[in-house]
Backbone bond lengths (Angstrom), bond angles and torsions (degrees), N, CA, C in turn:
res aa  C-N    CA-C-N  psi(-1)  N-CA   C-N-CA  omega(-1)  CA-C   N-CA-C  phi
1 X - - - 1.462 - - 1.516 109.27 -
2 X 1.297 117.18 128.99 1.455 120.63 -179.17 1.524 110.38 -79.07
3 X 1.320 115.57 149.71 1.449 121.05 175.61 1.517 109.37 -75.75
4 X 1.324 116.89 135.65 1.461 120.36 179.28 1.523 109.62 -80.72
5 X 1.324 116.22 61.09 1.447 122.88 -175.58 1.504 113.91 -72.69
6 X 1.322 116.53 -6.82 1.465 120.42 179.03 1.523 111.74 -68.30
7 X 1.336 117.48 -18.79 1.461 121.97 -168.36 1.519 113.36 -52.95
8 X 1.328 116.68 -41.89 1.457 118.99 -176.99 1.514 112.33 -101.92
9 X 1.348 117.72 19.98 1.450 120.63 -173.76 1.520 113.40 -126.88
10 X 1.317 118.05 10.43 1.458 120.64 -176.71 1.518 110.29 -97.34
11 X 1.345 118.43 129.83 1.459 119.27 174.42 1.525 109.88 -58.79
12 X 1.313 117.91 137.81 1.462 120.57 -179.08 1.513 110.76 -73.67
13 X 1.315 116.23 148.46 1.458 121.67 175.98 1.517 106.82 -116.27
14 X 1.318 115.16 83.13 1.449 120.63 175.44 1.512 115.72 76.32
15 X 1.352 117.65 9.32 1.461 118.60 177.19 1.523 108.73 -161.58
16 X 1.316 114.57 161.80 1.460 119.46 179.11 1.520 109.47 -72.99
17 X 1.316 115.20 163.52 1.459 120.45 -175.95 1.522 111.60 -98.62
18 X 1.335 116.30 14.92 1.453 120.61 -175.60 1.532 110.47 -63.47
19 X 1.325 116.10 130.63 1.463 123.90 176.43 1.523 112.71 58.42
20 X 1.286 117.95 24.54 1.450 120.89 178.61 1.528 108.59 -84.09
21 X 1.322 116.50 135.87 1.456 119.74 178.99 1.527 110.09 -72.78
22 X 1.320 115.77 162.25 1.461 120.02 177.53 1.528 110.42 -60.83
23 X 1.320 116.58 -37.76 1.469 120.32 178.78 1.523 110.73 -61.61
24 X 1.331 116.46 -45.30 1.461 119.80 179.20 1.523 111.31 -66.17
25 X 1.337 116.22 -35.39 1.462 120.43 178.76 1.523 110.71 -64.18
26 X 1.325 117.28 -41.32 1.459 120.72 177.86 1.520 110.26 -68.42
27 X 1.334 117.52 -38.31 1.466 120.68 176.43 1.524 109.83 -60.23
28 X 1.321 117.19 -41.01 1.466 120.63 176.64 1.521 110.98 -64.19
29 X 1.324 115.90 -40.02 1.467 120.13 178.64 1.529 110.07 -59.68
30 X 1.323 117.55 -46.96 1.464 120.97 -179.53 1.527 111.07 -68.01
31 X 1.337 116.65 -37.19 1.464 120.10 176.37 1.526 110.27 -61.00
32 X 1.330 116.62 -40.30 1.460 121.03 177.46 1.524 110.87 -60.40
33 X 1.327 117.10 -43.28 1.465 120.52 -179.73 1.526 111.21 -63.33
34 X 1.330 116.79 -34.27 1.467 120.48 176.66 1.531 109.73 -72.45
35 X 1.332 116.61 -43.59 1.463 120.90 -177.66 1.519 111.77 -61.33
36 X 1.336 117.14 -38.18 1.462 120.48 -176.74 1.522 112.69 -86.14
37 X 1.348 116.92 -2.83 1.453 120.49 176.20 1.513 114.91 86.65
38 X 1.324 117.44 5.99 1.452 119.28 175.78 1.525 109.95 -69.90
39 X 1.333 115.59 -37.67 1.462 121.75 170.40 1.522 107.18 -107.65
40 X 1.330 116.35 126.74 1.458 120.87 -175.75 1.531 110.69 -116.99
41 X 1.339 117.30 159.28 1.465 119.95 178.66 1.526 111.30 -50.01
42 X 1.317 115.25 131.53 1.460 121.06 -179.50 1.505 114.30 94.33
43 X 1.332 118.32 -17.56 1.466 120.82 178.61 1.520 110.21 -64.83
44 X 1.333 115.95 137.19 1.457 120.83 170.23 1.518 109.17 -77.95
45 X 1.325 116.63 132.92 1.450 119.57 174.22 1.528 109.39 -71.00
46 X 1.316 117.38 147.54 1.462 119.25 171.35 1.528 109.59 -57.56
47 X 1.306 116.87 162.40 1.462 120.37 -179.86 1.524 110.93 -64.60
48 X 1.330 115.85 162.23 1.464 120.24 177.12 1.521 110.63 -57.01
49 X 1.327 116.26 -39.94 1.466 120.45 -179.40 1.519 110.73 -63.09
50 X 1.344 116.95 -44.89 1.467 120.92 -179.86 1.530 111.21 -62.88
51 X 1.336 115.84 -47.30 1.463 119.34 -178.67 1.525 111.38 -64.67
52 X 1.330 116.91 -39.31 1.463 120.32 178.26 1.521 110.32 -62.23
53 X 1.319 116.48 -39.93 1.471 121.39 -179.58 1.525 110.79 -66.31
54 X 1.325 116.75 -46.37 1.463 120.91 -176.63 1.522 111.47 -71.31
55 X 1.327 117.62 -40.63 1.462 121.73 -174.98 1.531 112.92 -89.85
56 X 1.346 116.39 -2.40 1.465 121.34 175.54 1.530 112.41 62.31
57 X 1.340 115.05 44.50 1.463 121.10 177.68 1.526 108.14 -134.18
58 X 1.319 115.94 177.52 1.463 120.68 177.94 1.527 110.86 -81.89
59 X 1.330 116.15 159.29 1.468 120.61 177.14 1.524 110.56 -64.29
60 X 1.338 116.45 -33.70 1.467 119.85 179.12 1.530 110.71 -63.58
61 X 1.338 115.46 -37.42 1.466 119.60 177.78 1.522 110.34 -64.61
62 X 1.326 116.70 -43.87 1.466 120.76 178.84 1.520 110.56 -62.87
63 X 1.325 116.66 -42.66 1.463 120.26 -179.40 1.532 110.52 -61.05
64 X 1.315 116.62 -43.91 1.462 120.22 178.60 1.519 112.10 -64.32
65 X 1.331 116.72 -37.81 1.468 120.62 179.39 1.521 110.83 -64.76
66 X 1.321 116.57 -42.31 1.464 120.52 179.72 1.529 110.56 -65.57
67 X 1.323 116.76 -38.81 1.461 119.68 176.49 1.533 110.46 -62.91
68 X 1.320 115.74 -38.29 1.463 121.61 177.07 1.528 110.40 -60.23
69 X 1.335 116.46 -46.77 1.468 120.92 -179.25 1.526 111.36 -68.63
70 X 1.325 116.91 -34.29 1.462 120.15 178.05 1.527 110.29 -64.68
71 X 1.333 116.25 -38.63 1.460 120.41 179.14 1.532 111.27 -64.41
72 X 1.332 116.84 -29.00 1.469 121.23 178.57 1.529 112.35 -86.25
73 X 1.330 116.77 -7.38 1.456 120.21 -179.23 1.515 113.61 83.70
74 X 1.346 117.59 13.92 1.459 121.05 -179.13 1.529 111.81 -83.25
75 X 1.327 116.84 -29.83 1.467 121.04 177.36 1.522 108.96 -132.35
76 X 1.315 114.73 159.22 1.460 121.61 178.29 1.522 108.83 -114.99
77 X 1.312 115.98 126.61 1.461 121.77 -178.00 1.521 108.20 -108.97
78 X 1.334 116.27 125.33 1.459 121.46 179.23 1.522 108.98 -122.35
79 X 1.317 116.12 139.09 1.452 121.37 178.37 1.526 110.30 -63.97
80 X 1.318 116.26 128.02 1.458 119.94 175.16 1.514 114.53 86.00
81 X 1.333 118.29 0.69 1.461 120.40 178.01 1.522 109.05 -142.28
82 X 1.313 116.04 166.38 1.460 120.11 -177.74 1.526 111.02 -72.72
83 X 1.322 114.15 152.11 1.460 119.91 176.76 1.521 109.37 -67.93
84 X 1.335 115.50 148.51 1.461 121.79 179.18 1.513 110.40 -124.18
85 X 1.332 115.02 153.00 1.454 120.05 174.19 1.527 108.40 -70.47
86 X 1.320 116.46 131.31 1.466 121.02 -178.84 1.528 110.21 -75.20
87 X 1.317 115.29 169.01 1.465 121.19 178.44 1.524 108.05 -78.21
88 X 1.327 115.48 81.10 1.460 121.39 -174.93 1.525 109.04 -138.68
89 X 1.323 116.26 143.07 1.466 121.86 178.82 1.526 108.30 -110.93
90 X 1.327 115.80 113.18 1.461 121.16 -179.60 1.526 111.61 -113.70
91 X 1.330 116.92 17.89 1.461 120.30 -174.67 1.529 113.18 -66.18
92 X 1.343 116.75 -14.00 1.462 120.08 178.33 1.524 112.28 -78.69
93 X 1.340 117.09 -15.33 1.459 120.14 -176.76 1.522 110.95 -74.74
94 X 1.333 118.07 137.80 1.463 119.53 173.87 1.515 109.93 -70.05
95 X 1.315 117.12 130.45 1.465 121.16 177.59 1.523 109.20 -82.43
96 X 1.305 118.13 -48.01 1.464 122.27 171.06 1.525 107.56 -133.16
97 X 1.331 117.51 -82.90 1.466 120.94 179.13 1.523 110.32 -89.72
98 X 1.319 116.24 -39.25 1.469 120.46 -173.92 1.520 110.68 -133.13
99 X 1.328 115.63 159.87 1.453 121.30 173.23 1.524 109.07 -72.03
100 X 1.342 118.32 151.66 1.460 120.40 178.73 1.522 113.04 -54.41
101 X 1.324 116.71 -35.92 1.462 119.81 -179.06 1.522 111.70 -63.20
102 X 1.348 116.71 -29.45 1.464 119.69 178.91 1.521 110.92 -70.84
103 X 1.320 117.39 -42.51 1.465 121.55 179.06 1.522 110.54 -66.47
104 X 1.328 116.41 -38.02 1.468 120.16 -176.20 1.526 113.41 -69.18
105 X 1.332 118.14 -8.32 1.466 120.06 177.53 1.526 111.86 -72.32
106 X 1.315 117.07 -20.38 1.463 120.66 -178.37 1.524 110.18 -84.19
107 X 1.340 116.40 155.77 1.460 118.26 179.16 1.523 110.42 -83.07
108 X 1.319 114.82 164.52 1.462 121.61 -173.66 1.529 111.45 -61.30
109 X 1.323 116.72 -39.36 1.459 119.84 -178.49 1.528 110.76 -61.74
110 X 1.323 116.76 -42.67 1.461 120.76 -179.05 1.524 111.09 -64.79
111 X 1.321 116.39 -43.68 1.458 120.06 -178.28 1.526 110.79 -68.96
112 X 1.320 116.85 -41.23 1.465 119.32 177.94 1.534 110.31 -62.69
113 X 1.317 117.35 -42.88 1.455 120.51 178.12 1.522 111.81 -60.19
114 X 1.341 116.32 -41.10 1.462 120.53 178.74 1.521 110.92 -66.27
115 X 1.336 116.84 -40.25 1.464 119.39 179.15 1.524 111.04 -64.46
116 X 1.320 116.40 -42.49 1.465 119.44 -179.25 1.529 110.94 -64.99
117 X 1.313 116.94 -32.77 1.456 120.69 -179.07 1.525 111.63 -79.79
118 X 1.337 116.60 -52.28 1.459 121.05 -172.48 1.523 112.07 -85.39
119 X 1.324 117.05 -46.89 1.458 119.94 -173.90 1.520 111.94 -64.87
120 X 1.322 117.15 -40.44 1.460 118.88 179.55 1.528 110.90 -64.62
121 X 1.334 117.15 -33.10 1.463 119.37 176.92 1.523 110.69 -70.60
122 X 1.334 117.00 -39.90 1.466 120.60 176.46 1.525 110.06 -60.97
123 X 1.327 116.86 -44.24 1.471 121.13 179.11 1.527 110.36 -63.33
124 X 1.324 116.71 -41.07 1.471 120.73 178.86 1.531 110.13 -59.80
125 X 1.331 116.61 -42.85 1.465 120.31 178.28 1.521 111.32 -65.54
126 X 1.325 116.50 -34.13 1.465 120.86 -177.14 1.530 111.96 -66.66
127 X 1.327 117.40 -31.77 1.468 120.41 -175.34 1.523 111.07 -57.39
128 X 1.328 117.23 -44.65 1.466 120.70 -177.14 1.519 112.74 -74.19
129 X 1.340 117.37 -21.74 1.466 120.41 -172.58 1.522 113.73 -105.57
130 X 1.303 117.20 -14.36 1.470 119.81 -172.50 1.528 110.93 -64.83
131 X 1.326 115.86 135.92 1.459 121.03 -178.26 1.518 112.53 -100.92
132 X 1.314 115.08 168.87 1.465 119.93 -179.67 1.525 111.78 -64.08
133 X 1.336 116.80 -31.50 1.463 118.89 178.77 1.523 110.98 -65.44
134 X 1.339 116.83 -37.58 1.460 120.05 177.79 1.522 110.73 -70.34
135 X 1.315 117.17 -39.69 1.465 120.13 175.67 1.524 110.04 -58.09
136 X 1.335 116.23 -42.52 1.470 120.36 179.28 1.526 110.83 -62.98
137 X 1.350 117.52 -39.97 1.466 120.82 177.69 1.526 110.59 -64.08
138 X 1.335 116.50 -40.65 1.466 120.05 179.06 1.521 110.82 -62.58
139 X 1.315 117.13 -39.52 1.463 120.18 178.93 1.530 110.89 -67.04
140 X 1.339 116.10 -37.03 1.469 119.71 175.39 1.526 110.73 -63.90
141 X 1.326 116.13 -40.31 1.468 120.51 178.80 1.522 111.50 -68.03
142 X 1.325 117.82 -32.17 1.468 120.12 174.25 1.528 110.03 -63.03
143 X 1.320 116.44 -40.87 1.466 120.15 177.00 1.523 110.53 -61.35
144 X 1.341 115.98 -42.89 1.466 120.17 -179.74 1.521 110.91 -66.04
145 X 1.345 117.66 -38.11 1.463 121.10 177.46 1.525 110.90 -64.22
146 X 1.313 115.74 -41.87 1.458 119.72 179.51 1.526 110.32 -64.20
147 X 1.337 115.94 -39.53 1.463 120.35 178.76 1.525 111.59 -68.02
148 X 1.341 117.22 -31.66 1.471 120.92 179.48 1.517 111.44 -67.89
149 X 1.326 116.56 -28.11 1.465 120.17 178.16 1.512 112.20 58.66
150 X 1.318 116.33 -128.56 1.467 121.60 -177.70 1.526 113.12 -91.40
151 X 1.335 117.81 7.62 1.465 121.37 177.07 1.530 107.83 -72.89
152 X 1.319 116.97 101.36 1.462 122.43 -170.48 1.517 113.06 -57.77
153 X 1.322 117.24 -49.99 1.447 120.36 -175.56 1.527 111.44 -63.85
154 X 1.321 117.54 -44.81 1.462 120.30 179.19 1.520 111.30 -65.37
155 X 1.327 115.89 -38.65 1.459 118.94 179.13 1.525 110.38 -64.43
156 X 1.332 117.34 -42.45 1.457 120.56 -177.51 1.529 112.08 -66.12
157 X 1.325 117.18 -34.60 1.462 119.28 175.93 1.529 109.53 -61.41
158 X 1.331 116.54 -45.01 1.466 120.72 176.86 1.524 110.77 -64.87
159 X 1.329 116.02 -39.48 1.463 121.71 -178.55 1.525 110.45 -60.39
160 X 1.319 116.27 -45.27 1.467 119.38 -179.07 1.518 110.88 -63.71
161 X 1.336 117.17 -43.79 1.456 119.58 178.11 1.524 111.35 -61.19
162 X 1.328 116.10 -37.96 1.466 121.67 179.08 1.532 110.27 -60.54
163 X 1.321 116.15 -50.44 1.458 120.31 179.98 1.528 111.23 -63.09
164 X 1.321 117.26 -42.74 1.459 120.37 -177.84 1.523 112.10 -62.40
165 X 1.326 116.99 -39.22 1.464 119.99 178.86 1.526 110.70 -58.91
166 X 1.320 116.72 -40.72 1.467 120.43 179.95 1.522 110.70 -71.65
167 X 1.338 116.98 -44.80 1.466 119.65 179.51 1.533 111.13 -57.09
168 X 1.331 116.15 -45.77 1.462 119.90 -175.23 1.519 112.52 -64.50
169 X 1.316 115.91 -27.50 1.463 119.27 179.54 1.521 111.84 -64.21
170 X 1.332 117.29 -21.36 1.468 120.85 -179.40 1.520 111.48 -67.71
171 X 1.329 117.19 -31.30 1.457 120.82 173.67 1.517 116.83 86.13
172 X 1.345 118.64 2.51 1.467 120.73 178.03 1.528 108.33 -105.48
173 X 1.335 118.11 102.49 1.470 120.43 -171.84 1.527 114.36 -62.39
174 X 1.332 118.32 -34.78 1.460 119.82 -179.35 1.523 110.67 -68.89
175 X 1.328 117.16 -46.93 1.462 120.15 177.66 1.527 111.14 -62.50
176 X 1.332 116.05 -37.94 1.462 120.40 179.63 1.527 110.40 -62.02
177 X 1.342 117.09 -46.64 1.468 120.42 178.71 1.525 110.80 -60.73
178 X 1.322 117.06 -41.57 1.459 121.04 179.87 1.526 110.98 -62.82
179 X 1.321 116.50 -45.53 1.471 120.35 -179.12 1.526 110.88 -66.22
180 X 1.328 117.35 -37.36 1.466 120.34 177.99 1.524 110.50 -62.61
181 X 1.332 117.17 -40.38 1.460 120.32 176.33 1.525 110.76 -61.11
182 X 1.321 116.77 -43.65 1.469 120.53 179.47 1.523 110.76 -64.15
183 X 1.331 116.54 -36.21 1.469 120.78 179.20 1.529 110.78 -57.88
184 X 1.330 117.22 -37.35 1.464 120.91 -175.02 1.516 115.00 -81.20
185 X 1.330 117.38 5.41 1.469 121.37 -176.09 1.529 111.63 -62.57
186 X 1.346 116.01 134.36 1.472 123.69 176.06 1.526 112.55 45.84
187 X 1.337 115.71 53.45 1.461 119.69 -176.33 1.522 112.42 -62.22
188 X 1.328 117.69 -30.38 1.458 119.57 178.38 1.526 110.97 -61.70
189 X 1.340 115.75 -43.64 1.464 119.45 176.79 1.521 111.91 -69.11
190 X 1.348 116.90 -33.27 1.459 119.57 177.57 1.525 110.09 -63.60
191 X 1.328 116.41 -40.86 1.467 118.61 178.05 1.523 110.85 -62.51
192 X 1.335 116.12 -40.92 1.466 119.19 177.50 1.524 111.14 -63.54
193 X 1.324 115.85 -43.38 1.459 120.02 -178.96 1.524 111.44 -63.75
194 X 1.328 116.60 -40.22 1.452 120.17 -177.98 1.522 112.31 -75.74
195 X 1.326 116.93 -13.94 1.459 120.69 178.97 1.529 112.29 -81.34
196 X 1.333 117.47 -13.35 1.457 118.91 -179.51 1.527 110.22 -69.76
197 X 1.317 116.55 156.06 1.464 121.68 -177.21 1.529 111.09 -59.18
198 X 1.307 116.02 129.51 1.456 121.59 175.81 1.510 115.60 83.90
199 X 1.346 118.71 -5.10 1.465 120.86 -174.48 1.526 112.06 -66.89
200 X 1.329 117.59 -44.83 1.460 119.26 -179.61 1.528 110.73 -66.74
201 X 1.317 116.86 -36.29 1.469 120.05 178.31 1.524 110.60 -64.94
202 X 1.324 117.23 -40.52 1.469 120.99 178.14 1.528 110.51 -63.18
203 X 1.333 116.21 -44.51 1.455 120.20 -178.91 1.522 110.65 -66.13
204 X 1.320 116.00 -40.57 1.472 120.51 177.58 1.531 110.43 -59.95
205 X 1.319 117.01 -43.49 1.465 121.03 179.32 1.529 110.46 -61.98
206 X 1.332 117.18 -40.24 1.470 120.87 175.77 1.520 110.38 -59.26
207 X 1.320 116.43 -44.97 1.456 121.22 -177.15 1.528 111.39 -65.31
208 X 1.309 116.74 -39.35 1.471 120.18 177.64 1.532 109.61 -60.22
209 X 1.318 116.16 -44.04 1.466 120.89 179.49 1.529 110.81 -62.26
210 X 1.326 116.61 -41.04 1.465 121.31 179.40 1.530 110.55 -63.30
211 X 1.327 116.73 -45.66 1.466 120.22 -178.30 1.526 111.10 -65.34
212 X 1.312 116.79 -42.12 1.468 119.19 178.86 1.521 111.06 -60.42
213 X 1.332 117.10 -40.42 1.465 120.50 178.31 1.526 111.15 -69.02
214 X 1.339 117.50 -37.53 1.454 121.04 176.87 1.522 111.14 -63.46
215 X 1.313 117.21 -39.48 1.464 120.84 179.47 1.523 110.95 -63.13
216 X 1.322 116.36 -30.96 1.471 120.46 177.55 1.520 111.69 -85.08
217 X 1.339 116.89 -6.64 1.470 122.87 -173.92 1.533 110.18 55.55
218 X 1.311 115.32 39.24 1.465 122.19 -178.35 1.529 108.30 -94.02
219 X 1.319 116.48 94.64 1.460 121.32 -173.93 1.523 112.36 -58.78
220 X 1.331 116.60 -45.68 1.468 120.55 -178.32 1.524 110.58 -61.02
221 X 1.329 117.13 -45.84 1.462 121.23 -178.41 1.526 111.62 -66.31
222 X 1.337 117.11 -38.91 1.462 120.63 179.30 1.525 110.39 -63.56
223 X 1.333 116.08 -48.56 1.460 120.45 -177.71 1.523 110.81 -63.90
224 X 1.313 117.49 -41.17 1.465 120.12 179.53 1.527 111.50 -68.12
225 X 1.323 117.35 -38.41 1.465 120.55 176.96 1.521 110.24 -64.18
226 X 1.336 116.62 -40.34 1.462 120.65 178.03 1.522 110.80 -68.33
227 X 1.343 117.07 -36.94 1.455 120.13 178.58 1.527 110.37 -61.12
228 X 1.323 116.50 -44.24 1.474 120.33 178.16 1.527 110.33 -64.32
229 X 1.320 116.09 -38.75 1.467 120.88 179.92 1.528 110.77 -64.23
230 X 1.331 117.32 -46.19 1.465 121.07 178.91 1.523 111.44 -65.01
231 X 1.313 116.80 -35.17 1.466 119.94 176.99 1.519 110.59 -65.80
232 X 1.327 116.34 -39.63 1.470 119.99 176.57 1.528 110.52 -62.38
233 X 1.350 116.61 -43.48 1.460 120.97 178.69 1.526 110.44 -60.44
234 X 1.323 116.20 -44.80 1.463 121.11 179.81 1.524 110.95 -60.70
235 X 1.322 117.10 -48.62 1.464 120.58 -175.84 1.522 111.95 -66.66
236 X 1.327 117.13 -40.69 1.471 119.25 -178.82 1.527 111.37 -73.19
237 X 1.338 117.04 -34.98 1.465 119.99 176.32 1.525 110.16 -67.42
238 X 1.311 116.67 -40.59 1.462 121.69 177.37 1.525 110.26 -59.81
239 X 1.315 115.88 -43.48 1.465 120.54 179.70 1.532 110.85 -65.88
240 X 1.342 116.63 -42.31 1.469 120.11 179.48 1.520 110.84 -64.48
241 X 1.344 116.81 -40.14 1.464 120.35 179.12 1.522 111.14 -64.69
242 X 1.334 116.67 -38.35 1.464 121.09 -179.24 1.524 111.84 -67.85
243 X 1.323 116.59 -27.07 1.467 120.85 -178.47 1.521 113.19 -83.67
244 X 1.336 116.93 -8.93 1.460 119.29 179.97 1.520 110.13 -67.77
245 X 1.339 117.46 146.84 1.463 119.66 175.00 1.529 111.33 -56.37
246 X 1.306 117.18 147.96 1.466 122.34 -174.46 1.527 111.75 -57.06
247 X 1.330 118.19 -40.00 1.478 119.34 -176.00 1.507 111.15 -67.99
248 X 1.359 117.74 -28.96 1.451 120.43 177.42 1.521 110.62 -75.43
249 X 1.338 117.49 -36.52 1.463 120.71 176.75 1.520 110.38 -63.30
250 X 1.344 116.71 -40.37 1.467 120.48 179.10 1.515 111.05 -66.59
251 X 1.315 115.77 -38.11 1.471 120.25 179.78 1.518 110.59 -65.74
252 X 1.364 116.47 -38.17 1.443 120.58 179.41 1.513 112.03 -68.62
């Protein structure tokens, strides 16, 4: 049985996490993924086993969380098939400090500049504080990313958990919330970028390099690996945004 260690690690959605059950915490986690556009209407949720593995909780906890979301109309549960995200727009919900729609008002250059400034400092702080338990979680998430292969949505769920584990190791909750908001920028374009051939493999290779440097507690190597990773994210997101039809770019 896995430890429901997610309980104290979920970004709040408009309320504190005090006395929240593990099931409710996972429901909030999935709601966040819908709010930020990582999970979109019609998407099939990963299996209970996959979600339990990635979120480090039991399958029973995941099952209860999905039932919770179904009762709210956020997901649709059908007998004999996987649950799907319902036709619902949650982009108005704050993920940490701001709603995704608020972050998406900024241009790519501004957000990339902020990530390079703030996120690299958060990662630098994490190197000295990261524990063996977090390293073990990162290695488990690498396994899950490898298993996800080219499945963009499943890979991105693992990707977000991977980044969050590192951010949280820094220990500054305000900076962590800010960086998490920046991570969710233009998620629709991120999904497009990650859907291109070889994108998940490239990101996985970046993550392996980051974990190896973290295991050595090599601050310079970790920061440089993250810098290359953020540059890759910037360039691929820029390319995905440029490929969008003109009327969608104007609407954005």
